[in-house]
C-alpha positions as CSV (number, residue, x, y, z in Angstrom):
1,M,-164.9,106.3,-51.5
2,A,-169.0,105.4,-51.5
3,E,-170.3,104.3,-54.7
4,S,-172.6,106.2,-56.5
5,L,-176.2,105.0,-58.0
6,S,-179.0,106.5,-59.2
7,I,-182.6,105.7,-57.8
8,R,-183.6,103.8,-60.6
9,E,-179.8,101.5,-60.6
10,A,-180.2,101.5,-56.7
11,R,-184.2,99.9,-57.4
12,A,-182.9,97.6,-59.7
13,H,-179.7,96.4,-57.6
14,L,-181.1,96.6,-54.0
15,A,-179.7,93.6,-52.8
16,D,-176.4,94.0,-54.0
17,V,-176.6,97.1,-52.1
18,V,-177.7,96.0,-48.5
19,T,-175.1,93.0,-49.2
20,K,-172.6,95.7,-49.6
21,A,-173.8,97.5,-46.4
22,E,-173.4,94.5,-44.2
23,A,-170.3,94.4,-46.0
24,G,-169.6,97.8,-44.1
25,E,-169.5,99.6,-47.5
26,I,-171.8,103.0,-47.7
27,T,-173.8,103.6,-51.1
28,V,-174.6,107.1,-52.0
29,I,-178.3,107.3,-53.9
30,T,-179.0,110.2,-56.2
31,R,-181.9,111.8,-58.2
32,K,-181.0,113.9,-61.3
33,G,-177.3,113.7,-60.1
34,E,-178.0,115.1,-56.6
35,R,-176.9,113.4,-53.6
36,V,-180.2,112.4,-51.7
37,G,-179.5,109.5,-49.3
38,A,-177.0,107.0,-48.4
39,V,-177.9,103.0,-47.3
40,V,-175.3,102.9,-44.6
41,P,-174.3,100.2,-42.1
42,I,-176.4,100.1,-39.3
43,E,-173.8,100.1,-36.9
44,I,-173.2,103.7,-38.5
45,L,-176.8,104.8,-37.9
46,D,-176.4,103.2,-34.4
47,A,-173.8,105.2,-33.5
48,I,-175.3,108.6,-35.3
49,E,-178.5,107.9,-33.3
50,E,-176.2,107.7,-30.0
51,A,-174.4,111.1,-30.8
52,A,-178.0,112.3,-31.5
53,D,-179.2,111.0,-27.8
54,E,-176.1,112.6,-26.2
55,L,-176.2,115.9,-27.6
56,A,-180.1,116.1,-26.3
57,A,-178.8,114.5,-23.0
58,R,-176.4,117.1,-22.6
59,E,-178.8,120.2,-23.6
60,A,-181.5,119.3,-21.4
61,E,-178.7,118.7,-18.2
62,Q,-178.0,122.5,-19.1
63,H,-181.1,123.7,-19.1
64,R,-182.2,121.4,-15.7
65,A,-181.8,124.3,-13.3
66,D,-183.9,126.5,-15.1
67,P,-187.5,128.0,-14.2
68,T,-190.2,126.1,-15.5
69,V,-194.1,126.9,-15.9
70,S,-197.3,125.0,-15.0
71,M,-199.1,123.4,-18.0
72,A,-201.6,125.8,-17.2
73,E,-199.4,128.8,-17.4
74,L,-198.8,127.7,-21.0
75,L,-201.7,127.6,-22.4
76,A,-203.0,131.0,-20.5
77,D,-200.0,132.5,-22.4
78,L,-201.0,130.9,-25.7
79,F,-204.4,131.9,-25.9
80,A,-203.5,135.6,-24.4
81,S,-204.9,137.9,-26.3
82,P,-202.0,139.6,-27.9
83,P,-201.0,143.0,-26.4
84,G,-202.9,145.5,-28.2
85,A,-205.1,143.7,-29.4
86,A,-208.8,145.3,-29.3
87,G,-211.2,143.1,-27.9
88,S,-212.2,140.0,-28.8
89,A,-213.8,138.2,-32.4
90,A,-217.1,137.3,-30.8
């Protein structure tokens, strides 16, 4: 189980917290008793980022054949008057 420290405790013992992370331990940081963050070994962060990249790549691949629009079409749609609008505000 991960050790929990308040922000104040973590600040006072930051070098120890980092040393523990290097040794593979996770330290949970709390504020007013609520978990708000964690200091984790860099391998865990790397694994999370790699998994997120893989997920994004899979989602992009699923939409590879979807129809696309040009930037001009996108801008025209964004700045077009909403349906039912009564003229311009000029």
